[in-house]
N, C-alpha and C positions, 0 to 999 in steps of 0.2 A: 504494500500500500504505499504510495507516493505522498508526500507532504509537502503541500506548495507553500511557499512564502514569497512575499513580496520582495524581500532583499534575500538576491541569489547567494548560495554558498561560496566563500573563496576557496578554490580549489587547494588541496593540502600543500602539493609541490609550491604552489606560489606563496602561500603564507610560509612554508618553512624556509625558502630561501629569502623571503623578506625578513625573517627573524635572523636568518643567520648573518645577512648583510649588517643589520642593526647590532648584532653581537658583535661582529668584526669592527665596526665603528667604534663602538664601546671599548671594546678590549685594547685595541690600538692606543687610544688615548689614555686609557687607564693604565696600561704599561710603563708608557712615558710619566704620568703622572706620579705611579708608586715609585719608578726608579730616580725620576729627578726632583720631585716634589712641586709644589705649585710656585709660580713665580715667572721670573725672565727667563731661566733657563728652559723651563718647558715651553714657553712661547718661542723661544729660538729655535727648539730643536723640532717644532711641529711646523715651522715654516721655512726651515733650512732643509740640508742633507735630502734632497729629493722631495721635500712634503710640499713643493710648490702647488701641487694639484689638490692637497687632502682637503683643502676647505671647501672646495666644489663639490669634491666626491662624497664627504662626510654629510655635506647639505642635501645630495640627491638621496642618500642612503636614509637619512632621516625623514625625508619625504615620502620615500617609498614605505617605511615603517609606520609613519603615521599614518598615511592613506589604508593601510593592511589593517591597524588595529581599529579607525573609525569604522570600515567594512564590518569586521567581526563584531564590533559592539552593536552596530545598527541590527545585525542579523540575530545576536542574542536577544536585543528587545524584541524584535518581531516574533521570535519563537516564545518568549514569555507571554507575549499578548496573544498569539493565538494559543497557548496551553490556558489561559485566563478564561478566554472565550469559552473552551471547552470543560472549564471546571476541573481541569487537571494541575497538579501539583506535583512539582519534580521532589523526590525523595533525598536525593543527594548529587555530587558531582560525578559518581560513578568511578570506576577504578581508573588510575591515571598511571600510565606506563611511563615514569620520568627517566628511567636509566636508559632505555634504548634512544630517545629522543636527546636525552643529554649526550651520549656517546655520538650520535651523529653529529650534532652540531659542534661537539668538543673537536672532532676531526676536521669537519670543513672549516670551523675558523681558525684552527692551529695552521693548517695548510694554505689558507688564504692569507693568513697574516706572515708565513714563510714566504710565499712568493712576492708579497708586497716590499717586504724589507729587502728581499734580495734584488728587486728590481730596483729599488731606490739605491741600494749601495752601489748598484753597476753604474747607474745615471751618474751618481755621485764621485765614485771612486774607481771606477771601472773594473771591479771586481766582485762578486758575489759570494757570500759566507756560506751558504748550503743551509744547512741544519743546526749552523752554529746560531742562527738566529732564535731557535727555540731552546738549544741546550748549551749554547756556550756562555762565556763571562759578559759578554756586552748586553746580553737581555736576560738575567740570572731568573727574574720574576714573570717571563712571559707564560710559561705553562701553568702555573698557579693562578696568575690573574685570569687567563682564558678560560680555566677550569671553574673559578667563580662566578665569572660573568655568564658561560654558557649553562652552567647549572641553573643559574636564576632564569635564565630564558627558558630553558626546557621546563621548569617547574610552572612558570606562566602559560606557556603553550599547552601542555598537557592539563592544566586546572581548566582553562578554556575549553579545551576540547570534550574533556569529560563532561562540562556543564550543557554544552551543545549536545553531544549524545543522550544525556539524560532528559533533555527537554524533546528531543525528537522521540524517545523511547515512550514517554508519557503522551505525547500527543498521538502517536501512532496506536497507544492503547485505548485512548478515550476515543478515538476514531472508529477502533474495531467495537467498542462498546455502543457506540451510538447506532452503528450500523445493524448490530445484532438487537438493539431493541425496537428498530423500527420494522424490523422483520416480522410477518404474521405468524403466530404461533402455531394455527393449524392450516390449512390450506381446505377450500371448499370441495367436496368429493363431486366429481362429475356424474350426471345422471346417468343410471343403468340403461344400456340398452337391451331392448326388447328383441329377442330372437323372434324373427318373423320368418319361417319358411317361405322363399320365394318358389311359385309356381310357373312352369315355363308357358309362356304364351301359347305354343304349340298345343300343349296339352290341356289348355283351356279351350282351344279353339274345337278339338275334336272330342271334347268330354262328353257333350250332349247329343252326338250323332250317334246313329245305329252302325253296325257294321254291314257291309256291301251285300246285296243280295245273292251274288254268285258264292259268297262264302258261308251265306246260311243255307242256302241248299246243297251245296256240298257237303256239308256236317250233317244234314238231315238225311 
């Protein structure tokens, strides 16, 4: 049974990649903030060393993340309104699988940060450090910060997804109950057909006639 809603559902891959983009944006700046601290050194690091593009890129990621969040918010509001119309109340957020989502986000963001920093190093210093951006002394807190940011993002994503699934479940159950309530409890029995033997028209035509005279004389 399909549930129609005014606000269309955002596809899961789109929501995931939007979340990954926002997590990369937050992780990138958080890593430099934790290692350099707030102030002039942080501002200089984010403006130099190949980060000229980062202001525009971070703005784009923020816009994508905000648009996705607004779409999800309006969809949940629409589902709650639909559930209220049907008199259905969600019992909880459902089971949320945080660990698989966190592992996927962590892998994508860590890989994205490694590629990003290697490209920046190559543009600025004409060499790349490879996985040193994740395990080297230059970024000693990269992986812990990425793990923390993606863990928080995964918790939000799975909680919102659990709420959506629970709302869809109670709406579907309410629609089934309403459909069963409108169905008639007993169907009227069709009238019985009286079996009438059909008589051949040929039999009716010859039923009142006497046998031929030649047949009668021969038998006498």
